[in-house]
Backbone bond lengths (Angstrom), bond angles and torsions (degrees), N, CA, C in turn:
res aa  C-N    CA-C-N  psi(-1)  N-CA   C-N-CA  omega(-1)  CA-C   N-CA-C  phi
1 X - - - 1.579 - - 1.550 106.48 -
2 X 1.405 111.40 127.13 1.470 117.43 172.81 1.580 110.30 -55.91
3 X 1.310 113.23 151.93 1.507 116.45 -179.78 1.467 113.10 -66.11
4 X 1.359 122.24 -30.47 1.376 119.47 178.08 1.585 113.88 -60.94
5 X 1.284 115.61 -37.89 1.444 123.53 173.49 1.543 112.08 -66.21
6 X 1.275 117.83 -42.04 1.470 121.65 171.57 1.579 115.67 -59.23
7 X 1.292 112.33 -28.15 1.511 118.53 179.82 1.564 108.27 -60.20
8 X 1.358 116.90 -42.12 1.524 119.15 -176.54 1.514 111.79 -50.91
9 X 1.197 122.36 -39.34 1.479 123.68 -177.64 1.529 116.36 -77.93
10 X 1.293 118.85 -10.19 1.483 121.53 -175.70 1.418 115.67 -69.78
11 X 1.345 118.52 124.14 1.521 123.00 -176.79 1.648 110.04 -128.07
12 X 1.342 112.84 -6.64 1.468 121.02 178.43 1.475 113.41 -147.00
13 X 1.249 122.77 138.64 1.461 127.64 -175.16 1.578 109.12 -120.48
14 X 1.351 117.91 129.84 1.490 122.78 177.16 1.504 99.26 -117.31
15 X 1.341 107.41 149.87 1.632 111.15 174.91 1.554 103.30 -146.16
16 X 1.360 112.59 143.79 1.391 116.92 166.99 1.596 108.38 -74.75
17 X 1.347 119.70 171.94 1.379 118.25 -174.60 1.601 107.09 -108.20
18 X 1.327 117.22 -73.21 1.505 120.73 -176.44 1.539 107.88 -63.33
19 X 1.427 109.01 122.50 1.392 113.14 178.63 1.577 113.10 99.97
20 X 1.390 119.23 -22.51 1.442 124.43 177.54 1.629 108.57 -117.88
21 X 1.292 117.26 -58.65 1.544 114.87 173.39 1.422 108.22 -84.99
22 X 1.295 125.94 -5.79 1.365 125.58 176.38 1.609 106.65 -130.24
23 X 1.368 115.53 172.22 1.454 114.06 175.02 1.506 114.52 -88.28
24 X 1.368 116.45 12.72 1.377 127.73 172.10 1.577 114.26 82.42
25 X 1.298 117.79 6.36 1.452 122.10 174.30 1.497 107.81 -78.24
26 X 1.301 112.12 146.20 1.500 118.40 168.27 1.450 113.07 -116.49
27 X 1.323 118.38 126.11 1.398 123.04 -170.97 1.518 106.91 -125.20
28 X 1.334 118.16 131.02 1.490 121.65 -176.25 1.652 103.29 -120.40
29 X 1.379 115.96 135.26 1.488 114.21 163.61 1.393 115.86 -79.56
30 X 1.293 117.46 -173.04 1.502 122.45 -172.46 1.594 109.08 -66.67
31 X 1.428 115.46 -22.40 1.476 113.92 -179.54 1.570 107.75 -98.67
32 X 1.280 118.46 19.67 1.484 120.14 174.94 1.475 112.29 75.26
33 X 1.260 118.85 10.75 1.461 122.43 176.52 1.526 110.37 -75.11
34 X 1.273 117.28 121.87 1.446 120.75 178.50 1.596 109.81 -72.93
35 X 1.352 115.76 139.90 1.442 118.99 173.96 1.581 106.04 -121.44
36 X 1.375 116.42 151.03 1.411 120.21 176.45 1.511 106.34 -139.95
37 X 1.268 114.34 148.04 1.442 119.19 176.53 1.519 112.38 -115.10
38 X 1.417 114.02 122.30 1.413 123.79 -176.89 1.435 114.03 -105.72
39 X 1.433 118.42 147.08 1.408 120.01 -177.81 1.475 111.05 -88.52
40 X 1.452 118.23 136.85 1.454 119.22 178.67 1.481 116.67 -64.33
41 X 1.358 109.15 -33.66 1.494 113.93 -176.57 1.542 110.52 -60.54
42 X 1.423 111.76 -42.49 1.525 116.28 178.72 1.567 104.22 -62.75
43 X 1.231 120.20 -45.67 1.460 121.36 176.88 1.531 118.62 -49.29
44 X 1.363 110.29 -41.79 1.490 119.39 178.21 1.495 110.01 -68.72
45 X 1.260 113.88 -43.78 1.551 120.41 174.68 1.449 113.63 -55.90
46 X 1.316 114.98 -47.58 1.546 119.67 176.77 1.540 113.13 -67.11
47 X 1.360 118.60 -32.75 1.453 120.19 170.14 1.459 117.00 -61.44
48 X 1.431 111.35 -39.83 1.509 117.85 179.22 1.501 111.96 -66.52
49 X 1.356 112.78 -37.28 1.560 118.50 -178.28 1.533 104.38 -69.79
50 X 1.259 121.31 -47.10 1.539 125.35 -177.37 1.434 106.75 -67.97
51 X 1.284 127.30 -41.50 1.470 123.41 170.57 1.518 119.25 -50.13
52 X 1.293 113.08 -33.52 1.501 117.48 176.63 1.555 114.22 -83.07
53 X 1.339 109.48 5.82 1.577 114.08 169.69 1.543 107.69 85.60
54 X 1.367 117.99 14.05 1.422 118.64 -177.70 1.576 107.29 -91.92
55 X 1.433 113.52 139.52 1.548 110.03 173.75 1.524 114.88 -77.08
56 X 1.252 112.49 166.45 1.428 122.96 -178.70 1.483 113.76 -155.46
57 X 1.231 117.87 127.71 1.607 123.45 -179.48 1.491 115.97 -121.55
58 X 1.275 112.44 140.67 1.453 115.71 170.37 1.565 105.09 -100.11
59 X 1.431 115.79 129.45 1.374 122.83 176.34 1.472 105.67 -120.79
60 X 1.341 119.31 115.77 1.525 122.92 176.30 1.520 110.26 -130.75
61 X 1.332 106.51 150.88 1.501 119.48 179.42 1.561 111.08 -77.11
62 X 1.325 112.21 -14.60 1.506 119.14 -173.47 1.562 106.45 -112.18
63 X 1.378 111.83 168.37 1.460 115.76 174.11 1.546 104.45 -123.06
64 X 1.407 111.51 141.93 1.424 114.08 -176.85 1.544 110.93 -159.32
65 X 1.316 117.79 137.60 1.438 118.62 -178.66 1.513 109.65 -70.00
66 X 1.359 117.94 -35.09 1.394 122.45 170.30 1.544 118.34 -45.61
67 X 1.398 111.49 -47.38 1.459 119.09 -179.12 1.485 108.94 -68.79
68 X 1.298 117.93 -41.74 1.523 119.89 174.83 1.513 111.23 -56.70
69 X 1.326 115.78 -44.16 1.437 116.84 -179.79 1.658 114.80 -63.45
70 X 1.339 110.73 -36.85 1.456 116.55 178.99 1.453 113.28 -74.03
71 X 1.309 113.91 -34.28 1.531 117.07 173.84 1.500 111.06 -70.15
72 X 1.285 122.62 -34.38 1.405 120.97 175.44 1.520 112.79 -68.92
73 X 1.416 113.76 -41.61 1.392 115.40 177.58 1.435 116.40 -60.48
74 X 1.398 117.37 -38.65 1.432 120.28 177.33 1.499 120.23 -89.15
75 X 1.385 110.07 7.97 1.515 118.63 177.88 1.525 111.19 56.60
76 X 1.358 112.07 47.64 1.519 118.74 179.79 1.437 111.59 -73.35
77 X 1.410 116.22 126.62 1.475 120.19 -178.97 1.441 117.05 -63.20
78 X 1.281 117.90 -37.20 1.468 119.11 -170.53 1.575 105.24 -133.57
79 X 1.226 116.94 130.86 1.447 125.92 174.12 1.579 110.92 -130.92
80 X 1.299 115.33 113.92 1.461 122.91 175.17 1.490 108.08 -116.95
81 X 1.326 117.44 116.51 1.459 120.57 178.10 1.530 103.23 -111.20
82 X 1.438 113.90 166.87 1.483 117.89 -177.31 1.468 113.02 57.11
83 X 1.394 121.98 23.45 1.442 124.21 178.27 1.462 111.46 -93.65
84 X 1.427 112.22 89.10 1.509 113.68 178.22 1.572 107.86 -78.08
85 X 1.297 119.38 -28.29 1.497 114.77 178.06 1.521 106.76 -103.15
86 X 1.344 112.48 88.30 1.442 121.49 -170.36 1.606 108.61 -73.70
87 X 1.259 122.69 -26.36 1.469 126.57 173.56 1.487 107.68 -58.05
88 X 1.304 118.76 -51.77 1.436 124.74 -178.66 1.537 109.91 -62.28
89 X 1.383 116.36 -43.53 1.455 117.82 176.60 1.461 116.61 -60.51
90 X 1.353 117.34 -41.22 1.430 127.39 176.02 1.508 105.22 -58.21
91 X 1.371 120.74 -56.21 1.394 120.17 -167.94 1.456 112.46 -69.18
92 X 1.386 117.78 -29.84 1.474 123.12 175.92 1.510 111.06 -60.98
93 X 1.373 111.50 -50.64 1.473 122.82 -177.29 1.559 111.04 -59.78
94 X 1.271 114.30 -45.03 1.455 120.90 178.10 1.510 112.75 -62.34
95 X 1.357 111.43 -47.92 1.580 114.36 169.68 1.515 114.18 -52.53
96 X 1.185 118.97 -46.00 1.527 123.74 -178.26 1.543 105.65 -63.38
97 X 1.219 120.05 -32.31 1.595 123.99 -176.65 1.599 108.16 -93.79
98 X 1.218 116.56 -0.55 1.555 118.66 -179.08 1.622 102.60 57.03
99 X 1.256 119.42 54.75 1.539 122.06 177.75 1.537 102.30 -129.03
100 X 1.325 112.77 165.96 1.387 111.90 178.20 1.607 105.64 -123.35
101 X 1.335 114.05 168.14 1.551 117.09 -175.44 1.414 118.81 -55.30
102 X 1.401 113.44 -34.67 1.499 120.37 -179.38 1.555 109.50 -61.22
103 X 1.245 123.83 -21.72 1.329 125.48 -179.47 1.535 114.11 -94.31
104 X 1.253 117.79 4.24 1.463 122.58 179.11 1.496 111.54 -109.24
105 X 1.395 109.68 155.49 1.550 117.11 170.97 1.487 102.84 -131.28
106 X 1.332 114.92 140.18 1.486 121.90 178.19 1.580 104.02 -127.96
107 X 1.415 112.35 134.03 1.488 118.13 -177.34 1.623 99.99 -113.57
108 X 1.359 114.95 131.75 1.442 123.42 179.94 1.484 111.96 -144.16
109 X 1.403 113.70 175.05 1.319 118.53 -175.93 1.648 110.99 -144.08
110 X 1.406 112.71 -13.98 1.555 110.70 -173.66 1.478 103.03 -141.29
111 X 1.389 110.18 178.76 1.481 117.91 -171.75 1.489 117.78 -59.33
112 X 1.320 117.18 -31.47 1.538 121.15 173.29 1.543 110.44 -60.09
113 X 1.321 118.38 -16.39 1.508 116.03 176.77 1.586 116.63 -98.42
114 X 1.280 109.16 -7.43 1.450 116.50 -171.12 1.733 112.93 -56.45
115 X 1.270 108.41 -43.03 1.580 110.10 -179.62 1.502 110.72 -71.82
116 X 1.257 120.79 -29.89 1.560 120.18 176.62 1.484 110.45 -70.85
117 X 1.284 113.39 -40.78 1.497 117.70 -178.28 1.432 108.52 -64.92
118 X 1.303 118.93 -36.78 1.465 117.94 -176.50 1.618 110.73 -80.86
119 X 1.306 117.13 -14.07 1.496 122.63 176.80 1.451 120.18 -80.65
120 X 1.435 112.39 -42.72 1.473 118.44 -177.85 1.435 113.87 -73.19
121 X 1.469 111.03 175.33 1.279 118.29 -179.15 1.600 115.83 -79.54
122 X 1.320 109.35 -22.10 1.560 115.40 172.46 1.566 109.91 -144.98
123 X 1.428 107.49 103.60 1.285 121.73 179.35 1.520 110.35 -85.66
124 X 1.431 118.40 123.97 1.491 118.36 -179.04 1.466 109.02 -123.54
125 X 1.291 116.02 137.26 1.542 125.88 170.53 1.452 108.04 -110.35
126 X 1.376 114.55 139.67 1.472 119.95 173.43 1.553 105.07 -76.48
127 X 1.417 117.22 162.32 1.459 120.70 -173.52 1.435 116.25 -58.35
128 X 1.318 117.69 -31.50 1.530 120.08 177.84 1.471 115.58 -100.63
129 X 1.326 114.59 19.60 1.462 117.43 170.99 1.557 115.57 -59.57
130 X 1.332 116.38 158.40 1.426 125.25 173.09 1.509 105.86 -53.68
131 X 1.398 108.88 144.04 1.498 112.90 177.44 1.514 120.89 -49.07
132 X 1.294 115.35 -42.20 1.481 125.64 -178.54 1.649 106.03 -61.24
133 X 1.234 113.34 -41.84 1.459 120.94 -176.46 1.533 106.17 -65.98
134 X 1.324 117.29 -52.84 1.467 119.13 -177.40 1.483 112.60 -60.44
135 X 1.386 113.62 -35.80 1.454 116.99 -176.69 1.675 109.99 -75.39
136 X 1.294 118.13 -24.82 1.421 118.12 175.76 1.483 114.33 -88.52
137 X 1.296 118.38 -7.99 1.594 120.74 -172.25 1.531 104.62 -84.23
138 X 1.404 113.08 155.69 1.397 117.76 175.04 1.519 108.47 -90.53
139 X 1.255 121.56 -13.59 1.390 125.67 -177.34 1.514 105.32 -150.53
140 X 1.444 116.84 133.56 1.467 125.57 174.35 1.549 105.86 -111.19
141 X 1.283 117.25 124.39 1.545 119.07 174.61 1.483 107.26 -66.69
142 X 1.304 111.45 161.41 1.465 121.94 177.49 1.607 105.88 -88.41
143 X 1.385 117.87 -23.44 1.369 123.77 179.98 1.452 110.12 -93.98
144 X 1.362 111.49 149.16 1.545 118.05 179.03 1.489 107.98 -81.75
145 X 1.366 113.01 169.52 1.496 116.41 174.73 1.420 111.84 -71.65
146 X 1.384 115.15 139.27 1.438 127.93 -172.21 1.500 118.93 83.72
147 X 1.433 114.45 5.04 1.424 121.74 -170.28 1.509 107.32 -132.73
148 X 1.359 120.00 29.81 1.502 116.22 175.94 1.518 117.84 98.35
149 X 1.368 113.15 12.89 1.452 118.38 172.92 1.494 118.91 -63.98
150 X 1.322 115.16 -39.67 1.397 123.99 -179.15 1.593 109.46 -66.92
151 X 1.340 115.37 -45.94 1.470 125.44 173.50 1.516 107.82 -57.16
152 X 1.302 119.34 -47.98 1.455 119.65 176.43 1.517 118.56 -56.29
153 X 1.276 111.11 -39.71 1.388 118.65 176.93 1.524 113.99 -72.40
154 X 1.283 120.43 -46.19 1.454 121.03 169.78 1.530 112.88 -59.09
155 X 1.234 125.28 -42.09 1.470 126.93 170.74 1.572 112.17 -51.54
156 X 1.363 110.49 -51.07 1.450 122.05 -177.20 1.578 109.78 -53.69
157 X 1.266 111.64 -51.47 1.565 121.36 -177.23 1.445 108.51 -69.07
158 X 1.359 121.20 -48.28 1.534 117.73 -179.16 1.578 110.32 -67.03
159 X 1.248 119.94 -35.82 1.550 115.50 179.06 1.411 111.40 -71.43
160 X 1.322 120.02 -32.58 1.582 119.49 172.21 1.365 116.14 -67.62
161 X 1.377 115.95 -23.00 1.404 119.52 -179.16 1.581 110.00 -95.55
162 X 1.233 112.93 -0.78 1.588 117.80 -178.84 1.553 110.59 75.05
163 X 1.294 121.32 17.40 1.455 119.82 175.50 1.399 123.80 -105.45
164 X 1.363 114.98 10.90 1.359 117.38 -176.95 1.565 116.47 -65.15
165 X 1.358 112.44 -44.58 1.451 113.69 178.11 1.577 111.75 -63.31
166 X 1.283 115.78 -32.94 1.494 119.43 173.60 1.625 110.48 -60.94
167 X 1.229 111.05 -41.65 1.520 117.85 -179.80 1.558 111.78 -65.04
168 X 1.299 115.39 -36.73 1.401 119.91 -178.38 1.534 121.34 -92.03
169 X 1.320 112.36 -13.63 1.468 124.72 -170.16 1.527 112.97 -48.73
170 X 1.311 121.55 -35.51 1.416 121.99 -177.47 1.590 113.10 -69.83
171 X 1.351 112.47 -14.65 1.466 114.53 179.06 1.477 116.51 -98.31
172 X 1.301 116.60 -2.49 1.535 120.86 178.39 1.498 113.24 -94.48
């Protein structure tokens, strides 16, 4: 089934953080405090998704205060850190929400994301994802991680669902 058809069923979005919402770089200051750089276009896409009442979750294999702060700022529904088995994390969350995998999208970039991408209805890889991840994805973004790939995915889904104008109506 072509990825645009799969978009119609999507009711929840999951995304990895490092390499998807960021460029994958890890930066530490002299006090060993980790710093991350997030893209505002991704943030706007997430806000549009959330404004439509759609749930969104960050699922990351690492733990970071910067991720907690970004999730809080964007009012993210679900935050799972230290989740090395992302497939299990996705399935657990879906069960809690009484949703099935066909209704979920997962955006990833590296091998930790592979099992989740293969499990959901719409698996997405960012443009600079590992080869195995790109090959397993239903859709590969034109944008790289940390540079609007999440926004691109959200726009793609909402346009396929005919909800894009609804999402941006408050700006017109």
